[in-house]
Each structure stands twice: as structure tokens, then as C-alpha cells.
FILOLO-42131 format. One line per 10 residues: number of its first residue (from 1); their letters; for each residue z negated, x, y of C-alpha. Coordinates in steps of 0.2 Angstrom, whole numbers, plus 5000, padded with zeros to 4 digits. Layout:
NUM	A	Z,X,Y ~ ...
end
This chain:
1	MAHVLHLGHQ	5290,5211,4946 ~ 5281,5198,4934 ~ 5285,5180,4935 ~ 5273,5169,4944 ~ 5270,5150,4939 ~ 5260,5140,4952 ~ 5253,5125,4942 ~ 5244,5117,4956 ~ 5228,5109,4960 ~ 5218,5104,4944
11	VWNNYHQTAA	5201,5104,4936 ~ 5199,5119,4925 ~ 5186,5120,4910 ~ 5182,5136,4901 ~ 5185,5138,4883 ~ 5168,5131,4877 ~ 5168,5118,4890 ~ 5151,5124,4898 ~ 5158,5126,4915 ~ 5171,5118,4926
21	CNLKSRIELI	5179,5120,4943 ~ 5192,5112,4955 ~ 5206,5124,4958 ~ 5216,5125,4973 ~ 5229,5131,4960 ~ 5230,5138,4943 ~ 5243,5153,4942 ~ 5251,5159,4927 ~ 5258,5177,4926 ~ 5272,5181,4914
31	NGEQPNGRAH	5280,5198,4910 ~ 5297,5202,4917 ~ 5311,5211,4908 ~ 5306,5229,4912 ~ 5313,5242,4901 ~ 5297,5251,4897 ~ 5278,5250,4897 ~ 5276,5260,4913 ~ 5289,5248,4922 ~ 5279,5233,4915
41	LKGVAETVLA	5263,5239,4922 ~ 5271,5243,4938 ~ 5279,5226,4940 ~ 5263,5216,4935 ~ 5253,5227,4947 ~ 5264,5224,4962 ~ 5264,5206,4959 ~ 5246,5205,4958 ~ 5245,5215,4974 ~ 5255,5202,4983
51	LLREARQYQI	5245,5189,4977 ~ 5228,5197,4982 ~ 5235,5200,4999 ~ 5241,5182,5001 ~ 5224,5176,4995 ~ 5215,5188,5008 ~ 5226,5182,5021 ~ 5222,5164,5019 ~ 5204,5167,5013 ~ 5206,5160,4995
61	PVRPIGAGWS	5195,5167,4982 ~ 5203,5172,4966 ~ 5197,5174,4949 ~ 5207,5183,4935 ~ 5205,5174,4918 ~ 5211,5178,4900 ~ 5205,5167,4887 ~ 5190,5159,4898 ~ 5179,5163,4884 ~ 5162,5167,4893
71	PSPINVVEDG	5150,5152,4892 ~ 5143,5157,4909 ~ 5151,5152,4925 ~ 5156,5170,4929 ~ 5174,5165,4929 ~ 5174,5148,4939 ~ 5180,5147,4956 ~ 5179,5132,4967 ~ 5193,5128,4978 ~ 5202,5144,4974
81	WLVETLRLNR	5215,5153,4963 ~ 5213,5155,4944 ~ 5226,5168,4939 ~ 5229,5168,4920 ~ 5234,5183,4911 ~ 5236,5178,4893 ~ 5255,5179,4894 ~ 5253,5198,4900 ~ 5249,5203,4882 ~ 5260,5218,4877
91	TFKIGAGNLH	5253,5234,4870 ~ 5262,5250,4871 ~ 5262,5267,4861 ~ 5258,5283,4871 ~ 5271,5298,4869 ~ 5263,5315,4867 ~ 5273,5321,4882 ~ 5264,5308,4893 ~ 5246,5316,4891 ~ 5238,5326,4903
101	ADCDIGAEAL	5235,5345,4899 ~ 5216,5342,4899 ~ 5217,5327,4887 ~ 5205,5329,4872 ~ 5213,5317,4860 ~ 5231,5315,4852 ~ 5243,5302,4858 ~ 5242,5294,4841 ~ 5225,5288,4846 ~ 5229,5280,4862
111	LLVQAGATVD	5235,5262,4865 ~ 5241,5255,4882 ~ 5235,5236,4883 ~ 5240,5223,4896 ~ 5225,5213,4903 ~ 5230,5196,4894 ~ 5231,5204,4876 ~ 5218,5195,4865 ~ 5206,5205,4854 ~ 5216,5199,4839
121	EVYESAEELG	5233,5205,4846 ~ 5225,5222,4849 ~ 5219,5222,4832 ~ 5236,5219,4825 ~ 5245,5231,4837 ~ 5232,5245,4831 ~ 5234,5241,4812 ~ 5253,5242,4813 ~ 5252,5259,4820 ~ 5239,5264,4806
131	RSLRTGGASN	5224,5263,4818 ~ 5209,5253,4820 ~ 5195,5248,4833 ~ 5178,5254,4829 ~ 5169,5238,4835 ~ 5172,5222,4843 ~ 5164,5205,4848 ~ 5159,5190,4839 ~ 5176,5182,4839 ~ 5194,5188,4842
141	GQSFAGACAT	5201,5175,4854 ~ 5194,5183,4870 ~ 5206,5194,4881 ~ 5202,5212,4877 ~ 5200,5215,4896 ~ 5188,5201,4897 ~ 5177,5206,4883 ~ 5176,5224,4891 ~ 5172,5217,4908 ~ 5156,5207,4902
151	GTHGSVWQAG	5150,5221,4889 ~ 5154,5211,4872 ~ 5146,5219,4858 ~ 5146,5217,4839 ~ 5133,5224,4826 ~ 5140,5240,4822 ~ 5125,5251,4824 ~ 5133,5267,4827 ~ 5143,5260,4841 ~ 5140,5252,4858
161	GIQDHVRAVQ	5151,5239,4866 ~ 5170,5235,4865 ~ 5172,5244,4882 ~ 5168,5260,4873 ~ 5186,5261,4868 ~ 5192,5262,4885 ~ 5199,5278,4892 ~ 5208,5272,4908 ~ 5209,5256,4919 ~ 5223,5250,4930
171	LVTPERILWI	5214,5240,4944 ~ 5222,5231,4958 ~ 5213,5227,4974 ~ 5220,5218,4989 ~ 5225,5236,4997 ~ 5229,5247,4981 ~ 5235,5248,4964 ~ 5223,5261,4955 ~ 5222,5271,4940 ~ 5204,5275,4936
181	EPTQACLSDD	5200,5288,4923 ~ 5184,5299,4921 ~ 5185,5317,4927 ~ 5192,5322,4909 ~ 5210,5317,4912 ~ 5219,5308,4899 ~ 5237,5304,4905 ~ 5249,5314,4916 ~ 5250,5312,4934 ~ 5269,5308,4932
191	FIAQTGSEII	5266,5295,4920 ~ 5253,5286,4931 ~ 5264,5288,4946 ~ 5277,5278,4937 ~ 5265,5263,4934 ~ 5264,5262,4953 ~ 5246,5268,4953 ~ 5235,5279,4964 ~ 5224,5291,4954 ~ 5205,5291,4955
201	RDDRIFAAAL	5197,5303,4942 ~ 5179,5301,4944 ~ 5165,5299,4931 ~ 5154,5286,4941 ~ 5168,5276,4947 ~ 5176,5275,4929 ~ 5158,5271,4922 ~ 5157,5256,4934 ~ 5175,5250,4930 ~ 5171,5250,4911
211	LHVGAMGFVT	5160,5235,4914 ~ 5165,5228,4931 ~ 5160,5209,4928 ~ 5175,5203,4937 ~ 5168,5210,4954 ~ 5179,5227,4957 ~ 5196,5221,4957 ~ 5210,5213,4946 ~ 5212,5223,4929 ~ 5230,5223,4924
221	ALLIETDPIY	5229,5235,4910 ~ 5218,5246,4900 ~ 5221,5263,4890 ~ 5211,5262,4874 ~ 5206,5275,4861 ~ 5207,5270,4842 ~ 5201,5276,4826 ~ 5211,5281,4810 ~ 5213,5264,4800 ~ 5200,5260,4788
231	MVQNIQKAAK	5194,5245,4778 ~ 5177,5237,4776 ~ 5168,5228,4762 ~ 5160,5212,4766 ~ 5143,5205,4758 ~ 5135,5190,4766 ~ 5121,5179,4758 ~ 5106,5168,4761 ~ 5090,5177,4757 ~ 5072,5176,4761
241	IRREHIDWLC	5066,5192,4772 ~ 5049,5198,4774 ~ 5039,5204,4789 ~ 5040,5222,4782 ~ 5059,5221,4782 ~ 5058,5218,4801 ~ 5048,5234,4803 ~ 5062,5244,4793 ~ 5075,5237,4805 ~ 5064,5242,4819
251	RGEFRKFSCA	5064,5261,4813 ~ 5082,5260,4809 ~ 5080,5261,4790 ~ 5096,5252,4788 ~ 5101,5259,4771 ~ 5083,5254,4765 ~ 5086,5236,4771 ~ 5104,5236,4764 ~ 5098,5242,4747 ~ 5085,5227,4746
261	FGLNEEPYFQ	5099,5214,4749 ~ 5116,5222,4748 ~ 5123,5239,4742 ~ 5113,5256,4741 ~ 5122,5264,4755 ~ 5123,5265,4774 ~ 5130,5249,4781 ~ 5143,5250,4795 ~ 5138,5233,4802 ~ 5122,5223,4799
271	QLILNPFDPF	5117,5206,4806 ~ 5104,5193,4803 ~ 5104,5175,4808 ~ 5086,5167,4807 ~ 5079,5150,4808 ~ 5065,5152,4821 ~ 5055,5137,4814 ~ 5051,5148,4799 ~ 5059,5165,4799 ~ 5051,5170,4782
281	DKKALLRFLY	5050,5156,4772 ~ 5067,5149,4776 ~ 5082,5159,4770 ~ 5090,5170,4783 ~ 5109,5173,4783 ~ 5113,5191,4781 ~ 5129,5200,4783 ~ 5134,5218,4779 ~ 5150,5228,4781 ~ 5153,5244,4772
291	KRPYDPSIPP	5166,5256,4777 ~ 5180,5259,4764 ~ 5195,5270,4765 ~ 5211,5262,4769 ~ 5221,5255,4754 ~ 5237,5247,4758 ~ 5239,5240,4741 ~ 5224,5228,4744 ~ 5232,5211,4750 ~ 5224,5202,4766
301	PPPGEMGAGY	5210,5191,4761 ~ 5211,5172,4761 ~ 5206,5164,4778 ~ 5186,5164,4779 ~ 5183,5176,4765 ~ 5179,5191,4776 ~ 5172,5184,4791 ~ 5165,5171,4799 ~ 5146,5171,4801 ~ 5148,5184,4813
311	DALTLLGKAM	5149,5171,4827 ~ 5133,5161,4826 ~ 5141,5149,4839 ~ 5151,5142,4824 ~ 5136,5138,4814 ~ 5129,5122,4821 ~ 5145,5113,4826 ~ 5143,5100,4812 ~ 5125,5097,4815 ~ 5127,5096,4834
321	AESDFFQAEI	5139,5082,4830 ~ 5128,5072,4819 ~ 5111,5074,4825 ~ 5100,5077,4841 ~ 5085,5083,4832 ~ 5084,5101,4826 ~ 5069,5101,4814 ~ 5067,5116,4802 ~ 5076,5108,4788 ~ 5090,5101,4797
331	LQLAMEQAYP	5093,5117,4806 ~ 5092,5127,4789 ~ 5105,5115,4781 ~ 5116,5116,4795 ~ 5115,5135,4794 ~ 5119,5136,4776 ~ 5132,5123,4776 ~ 5141,5132,4790 ~ 5140,5149,4783 ~ 5155,5155,4773
341	DNRDVDDPPA	5154,5156,4754 ~ 5141,5169,4748 ~ 5149,5186,4744 ~ 5135,5195,4735 ~ 5134,5213,4727 ~ 5140,5206,4709 ~ 5155,5196,4716 ~ 5172,5203,4716 ~ 5172,5214,4732 ~ 5180,5207,4747
351	IATWGCTTEE	5189,5221,4756 ~ 5200,5221,4771 ~ 5204,5229,4788 ~ 5192,5228,4802 ~ 5204,5216,4811 ~ 5201,5203,4797 ~ 5183,5203,4800 ~ 5183,5190,4814 ~ 5192,5172,4815 ~ 5196,5162,4829
361	HAPIASLFNG	5185,5146,4829 ~ 5188,5129,4838 ~ 5179,5128,4855 ~ 5162,5121,4854 ~ 5157,5109,4868 ~ 5139,5107,4874 ~ 5134,5125,4870 ~ 5120,5135,4874 ~ 5122,5154,4872 ~ 5109,5166,4878
371	SVTIDRNKLS	5103,5183,4873 ~ 5091,5197,4877 ~ 5094,5216,4873 ~ 5079,5227,4870 ~ 5075,5245,4864 ~ 5076,5243,4845 ~ 5060,5253,4842 ~ 5051,5239,4850 ~ 5058,5225,4838 ~ 5041,5225,4827
381	EVFDLIIDSF	5030,5224,4843 ~ 5040,5209,4850 ~ 5046,5199,4835 ~ 5032,5187,4834 ~ 5031,5186,4853 ~ 5050,5180,4854 ~ 5049,5168,4840 ~ 5033,5161,4844 ~ 5038,5159,4863 ~ 5055,5151,4858
391	RRGGGGTVVT	5046,5138,4846 ~ 5033,5134,4860 ~ 5047,5130,4872 ~ 5055,5118,4859 ~ 5071,5130,4856 ~ 5083,5122,4843 ~ 5095,5136,4841 ~ 5097,5150,4828 ~ 5091,5167,4832 ~ 5103,5182,4828
401	LRFVRKAKGL	5098,5200,4827 ~ 5112,5212,4830 ~ 5110,5232,4831 ~ 5120,5243,4843 ~ 5120,5260,4851 ~ 5119,5264,4869 ~ 5135,5257,4877 ~ 5146,5265,4890 ~ 5147,5257,4907 ~ 5134,5257,4922
411	LAPARWPDNV	5130,5239,4919 ~ 5131,5239,4900 ~ 5116,5228,4894 ~ 5113,5240,4879 ~ 5105,5253,4889 ~ 5093,5261,4876 ~ 5098,5275,4863 ~ 5096,5261,4849 ~ 5096,5243,4854 ~ 5093,5226,4846
421	VIDFDGPNVE	5102,5211,4854 ~ 5093,5195,4850 ~ 5105,5180,4853 ~ 5100,5162,4854 ~ 5116,5151,4849 ~ 5116,5132,4848 ~ 5116,5115,4857 ~ 5116,5114,4875 ~ 5101,5103,4876 ~ 5084,5105,4887
431	SSHRGYKKVV	5075,5113,4873 ~ 5086,5126,4870 ~ 5085,5132,4889 ~ 5066,5129,4888 ~ 5065,5140,4873 ~ 5076,5154,4881 ~ 5066,5153,4897 ~ 5049,5156,4887 ~ 5056,5171,4878 ~ 5061,5179,4895
441	EALDDAGIAF	5044,5174,4902 ~ 5034,5182,4887 ~ 5044,5198,4888 ~ 5040,5200,4907 ~ 5021,5195,4904 ~ 5021,5209,4891 ~ 5029,5222,4902 ~ 5044,5223,4889 ~ 5060,5230,4897 ~ 5075,5220,4892
451	TRHWGKTNNL	5093,5215,4899 ~ 5104,5200,4897 ~ 5123,5197,4893 ~ 5134,5195,4908 ~ 5145,5182,4900 ~ 5131,5171,4893 ~ 5117,5160,4900 ~ 5106,5172,4909 ~ 5095,5166,4923 ~ 5098,5181,4933
461	NEWRVQQDYG	5098,5185,4952 ~ 5101,5200,4962 ~ 5083,5205,4963 ~ 5082,5205,4944 ~ 5099,5214,4942 ~ 5092,5228,4953 ~ 5076,5229,4943 ~ 5085,5229,4927 ~ 5098,5243,4931 ~ 5090,5253,4944
471	KDFDDWKWAQ	5100,5268,4950 ~ 5115,5262,4939 ~ 5116,5247,4949 ~ 5116,5257,4965 ~ 5129,5268,4958 ~ 5140,5253,4953 ~ 5138,5246,4971 ~ 5143,5263,4977 ~ 5159,5264,4966 ~ 5163,5246,4971
481	AQVMPDAADR	5163,5252,4989 ~ 5174,5266,4985 ~ 5187,5255,4977 ~ 5186,5242,4990 ~ 5178,5249,5006 ~ 5183,5233,5016 ~ 5170,5218,5013 ~ 5185,5207,5016 ~ 5193,5213,5000 ~ 5177,5211,4990
491	QVFANDELVK	5176,5193,4996 ~ 5193,5189,4988 ~ 5184,5191,4971 ~ 5168,5181,4976 ~ 5161,5166,4967 ~ 5144,5158,4967 ~ 5138,5167,4951 ~ 5144,5185,4957 ~ 5135,5182,4974 ~ 5120,5176,4966
501	LGLI	5119,5192,4955 ~ 5122,5203,4970 ~ 5139,5209,4963 ~ 5149,5203,4978
end
């Protein structure tokens, strides 16, 4: 069994201090002394099962929490239990003898990850085994399970969300400990039985569990697939773009765009941070990552040389503390001062493993963070509409363009074959909210389909979720009912946000 620390009644704030709640108790889970990974998973799952049964008996709502990274209130629970998993952070190799006969990948590609392991800890574990992740979010401090649950994405244009790595989910409800895989089995029945889990192999239920938004149960572990280790070369710079460059990106001409500002090759990752007051006359902040073979002789880079700039939330911290007014020049100054030192094509190359491309940052209070995801092929059509609407609303944040493929999971916001994610990151002031609402209204008025990030400010409700996800939403609700057929079990995971979204 895992150790359980009841830390009592307290007021809890999420990582970015954008949401808070009064807790009946904050509960911390800690690994026990079990002899192997299967026993660890079994002990933790049985501990969680006992907690959930107690919560159901006394009608106490429960929210699992990793790093509490999401700016949205999706993880807050009033007068309930917040169950912290960050000390459930072990990762385990899988032996070849533990694979199912139908498994389509080798054991060396698989990593068993406890729910509290952070993205950074998973990076480190994978690299120690000569492996790598293929994509990731904007930062590395989130729990890996939490990043999957909300559909965290990056800007690897050939990949979807971080949940695309997942090959199996261990999920605990007030009634059962489940091991959920797709129909294509991965681990042996004997291995799964030793984790104390009941097996479900079903494509729809697995697709729902990949991105469950905290409403299908308590995830205690994930089985993830990794890639052979590789490195990336980083180029980031401030440069003016033209309207035709937006058209290139709309058509997926990433190499052409890269050739104009970076290297004459296909980038692995591509991101633009724009000043919405004047996106063409003010410099944009560009970042490219190019895949390179792994070379163990290349030392890790100094802190900050490979990364930052990926997370636009960090860009405005200084200016947010110094000014309440975000005119074009002030915003531009904040962008360029906060961006890491330029690394241009003629500079000595900055090359490192994928795990070195993000950094933790200090939490930013008074944060606004919203996004829309649309079909990338509509970017040229809607770019001016989005920028003009945002300005009319008085929006004072940077605007970031990221590019991803269709992501796995029924409720994945990246729903189109090719997607552009447009982020609005900056101060939590009324103008930021007004600007974002104007964007949403303009896209609706123009009949442009779009989705929103589950972990950010999104102004969603059940009707809109049904409209955005259609049959996938119906399938997700069906899967939830298969996992938790008793409504009383589902209520254990209820909070105001999930009820509003129609997920509980």
C-alpha cells in the first residue's frame, strides 16, 4: 500500500495562482516499499481505491492533482479532497517477457510511468535508457498524467498531443482498478493481473481514457511508448514576417518558411510569437528545432540556451510587474527582453536532447491563458479576422502560432488532419478576456469550426462541448458509463467546472 498523509483543511491555489478552493483535506500519496513496479502499481491503486470508496460513502468530492499546472479551474474542488500524486513519481522498464503476444512494439520502447512523474522526470528516465519522447508541452513541470488528461500539445507539426505516447492507462474508480488498452494488446494478462487490475481492451474506451479531463476516474499509472533518442538544433530569433509567410504556413510549406528565416531543411518544431498590435511591422519571435542524430559527446547546454521561448507565459512576467498598459511598443519590448538570447543560423549551433528544450519557470500570478485550435488550412482565411477581433476587444497578450497533427483521444482539441493552435498568453486583465471573447465570437459568426484547450480559459459549456465534438463526445460519455456505470461513482469526481462542461 502507499502511504497516505492527511494534511487537513486548507485553502489551495493552483500553480499559477489563477484558481483557488477551500479543501476539506489535502491528501498526499507516497510510494511504499514494494519490491517491483507491478507491486508498486498494485499498492498505490489499492490505496486510491480505498480513498475513493470512503469519499463515496461520505459524499466527499475528490480531485486528483499532480503539479496543479492548468490555469483553468478544472482541478479545484470546494469542500472536498485534493489528492496529490507528485511523490508517486517512479518510472519502470518493461521486460520482453511481459509483453502480450499481439504487442506490435519492442519492450525497449515502453516505459511505465506513475501518475505523479513530471514531464521532466519522464524525459530524464527515457534518456537514461537511450530513448526520447517525440513531443511535449510548453513546460516540463506538469505531471505527465495531467498533461495527457488535458491534451497538452507542442509545436511538432508531425505529432499530436502528449497523450499520443500512451499505450495503456491504469485507472481507479470507487468500484474497480482497471487496466485500459486498445484492442491491440500491449502487456501480458499475467503482468496486468499482478498490478491488481481488471483488463479492458476496447478502442473506444481507450480513446476516451487518453484524454479524460479528470472525469473518468483516478489515473495511477500510464504505459508510454518512446522513440530512439535523438537531438535537436535550436534556432530562435526576432524577425519581421510578411503576410505571404502566413500563407506558406497555412499550406504547410514549413521548409520554405524555415529557409527564409532558419535552415534550408524541414524543421521538426516550428513556433511564432506575434505582437497583435502590429504583427507585420513589429518583429515576431521565431523558433525552429531541427532533428539531429544523437551524439553523446555533445555536452548539455547551459541553462536557457536551448529552450525557453516555447512557453509564451514567461514572456510578459517582467512587464506585467511594471506596467498595466500594453501598447504595441511596451509589449514588443517585453517580448524581446524576455526571449532568450538569439541563436541564429550563423551562430555556433546549439544542439541538445529533446528533454533540454523546455525549462521550468517561476509561477506567474494574474495570468490569462486562452487558445483556439482550427484546421491549419484555414489560417490565411482567419488570420486577419482573429488579429482584428482581438485588438477590437482590447486584448493585451502575445499571440502564438503552433502547428500539430491530429491528436489521439476522443476529446483531443487537435481534431483536424493538420492543426494550428493559436494561443493568447499574458496578464489576467479584463482586456485580455474581452479580446479572447471577441475572437471566439468572430470565428462563430464566420462559421469557422474551432476547439479550445481543456486546461486554459475557455468559456465552454455542455452545449458547446457537444457541438464541438459531436459523436466523439457521445462516444466519450458512453465510455465513461462503461467504466463507471453508477452515477454515484461519477459524482465522486465532480466539480463545478466538469459539471458545467457536461463531463460529469
